[in-house]
N, C-alpha and C positions, 0 to 999 in steps of 0.2 A: 545578606539583603539588606537594604536600606529601609529606614522608619518612615510610612507613607506620611506625606504632607500635602499631596495634591489630591483632590476627589475630582473626578471627569464624570460630569452628570449630563446623562442626555434628557433633555425637556423637550415634551410634547405640547402641542395646542392646547391640552387640557390643564397646562401649567402645574401647579403644586399639587391638584388633586390625582396626577399621574405618578407621584416621586413616592417612592417608598419611606418608610422611617427613618433608614440610615441618611439617606439622600437629604431630608428636611433637617436631620441632627447637623450633619456637615455643613449645610447653608446657615444654619443658626450659630454655629461655632466658627465660622470661618472669619477670618480677619480681613480677606481680599476674597473679591468675587469679579471673575471675568465673562463676559459673553457679549454677544449681539445686544444693543437697545432692546429688541424683541423678546431674547431670551431671559434679560434682566426684569422686564416686565412681567413675562408670564410667571417666573419665579416669585415675583412679588419683592424682589431686591433691588429696584431701581434706584433707591435712595443711596445705598450703601455700595453699589456696584461700579465697575469700572468697564465702560464699553471699550471693546478691540480697538487698537488703532486702525487707521486706514492708510496704507495698505496695511494688510494684517502681519503683526509682528508677535513672535512667541517671546521676546526675550523680557518685557514686562512680568512676565509670568515667570520665567527661569531664575529672574533678580531675586525673587522673595523665598528661594529655596528654604526649606526646613521651616516655613512657616504656615499656618494651617490656610491654604488656598483652595477655591472652587472655581473650576471652567465648566461653563454652560455649553452644550452645542445642539443642535437638532439632532431628535430622535437616537439614532446609533452613532457615537461619535468615532467610532471605529470604521465607519463606512462613508468614504468621501468626508470625513470630519476630521475636526481637529486633533483628536485621541492620538492618531498614529503620530502625525508630526511632532506632537509634544513628546510623546516616549521615546523618539528617535534620540531624545537629549536628556534621559533619565534612565537611572539605573533600576533594575527589577526590584520591586518593593516599596518604591517613592511614591507610587501613586496607586488608587482605588478607582474603580470604574463603576458606573451604574447605567448601562444603556437602555435606551426605550427604545421601542419599535421605531424601525426606520421607516422614511418614506416610503422605499420599496417594497417592505412587508405590508404596510398599510395600504399600498396602490394596487399590489396585487391580491390583498384579501377583498378590497372593495370590488376589484373587477372579476372576481372568481378565477384568477389565473396560478398557474403552479409556478411559483418562483423559481425553480431550479430550471425551467424551461424559457426562461425571460433574460434578456440581456440588460444589465443594469449598467447606467453611465452617468456619472457626475460630470456635469458639463458648466459648472460655475466660473472654474477658471481655466476650464479646456476649451480651447476653439470648438466650436459647433460643428466643424467639419469632422470631427472625430467618430461623428455617427457613419460617415460614409461607408466605411469597410462592414457594417451590420446593416445595409440595406440590402436585402434581399427577401423574395416573396416567400411567404410563410413563417417571417420572423416577428416575434413580440420585443418590444423595447420598453423599458421606463428610464426616463431622463430626468434627472435632477437640473433645473435651470435657476439661472441668477432673478429673472423678473420677467414681467408679462412682455416687454420688447424682445427678450431673448427666446420665448415660447414661439412666439408668433413667428420669429426669424427661422427658428428650427422647424417648425411646422413647413414653411415655404419651402426651406432648404430641401427635404424629404420629398415634398410634392414635385419639386422640379426635377427629381433623378426618377419620374415615372410612377410616384406612389399617390397621386393626386386622390384616385379613387379608395385608398386605405382608410381606415379608422383612427380618430385619435381621441383622446381625451385630456382635458385640461383639469388637473386634480389640484385643488388649492386647500392650503390651509388642514391638512387631513388630521382626524383625531380630536378636533376641538369643536367648540359650538359654531365657529364661521365654516365649517368644512363645506366645500363646493366642487361637485364633480359635472363637468360639462362635456358630453360627446360631440364630436364634430368630425366634418369630412375635411381631409385635408388640403383639397381644393378651394374649398370655401369655408374658412374659419370665420366665425362670427363671435369673437370673444373680448367684449369690453370689460374693462375694469377688471384685470386679473390681479390677484394679491398673492403674494409670497408668504410662507414657502411654498414654490411651484413644483410641478411634475409634469412632464407630458408623457403620456402611455401610448404607444403605436402598435396597431395590429396590422402588419403588412401582408393581409391577405390576398391581396392583388398586386401585380407589378411587375417588373422585371427579376429576372432570377437572381441579379446579383454577382459578387465576384466570387470566382470559384475559391475553394479553401485550400487548395494545392499551391504549389510555387511554378514558376513558367507561366506567368499570365501572358495572354497574347500581347505582342508588340505594339498593336494598332493603339492600345489602351494608353501608351505612353506618350508624351511630347518628346520628338528626337530629332535629329539632323541625320540620323544614319549610324551615328555612333550610339549603338546600344548591344548590350550583352542579348542576343538573342533568345528567342523563350525556351527551346530546348537546351541549350547551353545554361541559360540561366538556372533550370531546373536542378542540372547537375553542379552547377557552383553552389548554389543554395545547399543541397546534399552535403556539399564538401564543408561548406561553412557551418553547418549545423546549429542554426539559430536556436536560442531559448529564451522565452520571457524575460525581459528586464537586463539581458546582455547587451554590451556596446560593440558596435562594427566601425572599424575606419574602411571607409571606401574610397580608395585613392584611385586619382585619373577616373573621375565616377561616370563621365560623359552625361549620360541621361538620369542617372541616379536609378535606374532600373533594380538593381541588385540592393541597395540600400532602402529603397522603398518596400520591396519584398520581406526584408529583414526586419522593417519595422512591423509590416502587418503580421509578422509572427510574433510581436509582441516586445520587440528588443528596440533600442535606440541607437541611432546612426549619425557618422557625422562623413557627409559628402566631400571629398577635396577635388575641386576642378579648378585649373587655371584658366581655362576660357570664359570669359563672362558671359558669353551668349547660350554655353552649355549649364554654366550655373545656374542662369536663369530657367532654363529647362527642367534643371532638378526641382527648383521652387516651385514650378507649376505642377510639376509630377507629385510633389508631396501635398499639395493643395488638393489636388485631383483625387488623391486615395484618402485624403483624411488624417496624414501623418506628419501634420507640419510642427507638432507638437513633441514630436518624437526624432525628427529628423532636422539637424542643423546643416547648412551649405558653407562651406568656405571657400573663396575664390583666391586660390592661392595655390604655388607649388608645392606638391607632397611634402617634399623635404622640408620647408619652411613650416607648413603647418602643423607639423607631428607634434612639435614639443608643446604647442598649448592644447592640444586635445587631451582628455581623460583617459584614463588606461584602458586599451581595449579588451575584450574577449577574442576576438577574431578581427583580421584584416584581409581585406579583398583588393588584389591590384589587377585592374583592368586594362591600364595603358600606361606606358611610360616606366617598364620596369627593368632595371639595370642593377649591376653589381652594388654600386653606391647607395641605391634605394633600398636592397635587400639590408645593406650594414646599418643603415640608418633605421629600418624598421626592428631588427634585432636589437640595437641600442636602446631604442626609445620606447618600444612596445614591452618589451621584458619578457622572461620564460614564461611558457604554459600556454601562449596565444597561439590560436590557430591562423595559419596564413594560408591563403589561396591565391595563387596567380593563374592568370589564363593568358596565353600567346596565340598570335597567328604569323608572328614573323619567325625566319631562321634564326637569325642573331638571339632573339630573345629564347627560342628553343634550346639552341646550344647551351646558354647559360642555365636555364633547366635543367638539363641533362646533369651538368656539372654538379649543381647544387643539390639534386636527388642522389647524386652517387656519394655526395659529401655527408648530407644530413638526414637522408632516409625520406621517408613520408611516401605518398602515393603518386604515381605518374602516369596519366591518362591520355591517350591522342583520341579525339572525336573526330570522325568525318561523318556528315550528313549529306543528304542528297534530297531533294524535293522534286515531284513529278511536274514538268513544265511542257507546255506545247512544242512540239517539234514538227513542223509542217502542218499535215493532218493527223498527225500522230501525237504521242506523246514519249518523251525522254525524261531523263534523271538529270537534274541540273545541280552538280556539287556546290557545295559552300566551302569557303577555306577551312582545311582541318584546324582544330583548336587543340593545343597542349596544355594540359591543366596540371600543376602541381599543387599539391595540399600537403602541409606538413605543422606538426605541433613543434613551437620553437622551443 
């Protein structure tokens, strides 16, 4: 364990009055104090503090390793704050932390909400569209936002998705003498002179049901030109890919990007590679539509050319353009332990999958689907092309 040199202190709108004796002593003895101008003023150390660089940069703090340093942050520094980012670069024992109540906690207490039943989102540096997967009837959200303009834009976004009759609260400077809570209806906000720190609380008691929580979303929700992994096959494909929060997917020959989008909705990150520019644009539109632009990157290139520049994946999906050369490139670049799933609708690729299955094992699945369609005055089954799916751990 290293010796602690860094104190990470959460400061609220009540300033020094809300700090304990240990935090006050750390402030008094620190050679260097970092924080936003507002934090430095609240802690009454503006004269000897250093405001964060813009854009936000940790290096000035890390360069002082070994000297007494204090970092001030809003509320709980480890909930969408600087604490987690700093500690990624430190050894255990190098820091002490004194979190204050978070804005989420203060907002829930103010509104009388059970916090475990609320979706909490930090949208300071994340696209506001990241709220979209959580827009469903009956959902409550607390969203931290950068400023008044962002709060108004977020309210308009949510209202535009069918929740204009829902209830909103603008929560300003919670926990201090200038605290203000203003209720409003999303379709008609009247919120002049909003002051940071800001949160928007949402009670979506009325509106559309929102996205289903299961995989295999309806095809019509996606922008595509017909090149899309259809809903039932997509559900089976995601079952084989087995997404987990934080994992990375390569979606090669991505088409509409529907697999990458649903992977991101499950909490992962994805890199969709598509060589046709028009389809790559469809993927970008789908990422925007589903609120996952911060999780999904789109690369317009041939799959073989793109792989070398991608971060190591946990899983790889190939929906089109699979051949022996691409398989060799994946095994060489992706490394061992990666989950590979390939879908095929052609006899040529199916023959290759049969060979690879015999050689490398895994699961080989043939899926044949048919839908009821009008047939004269009656109905009949209209079969889709059978899909052969090979899944294996490399």
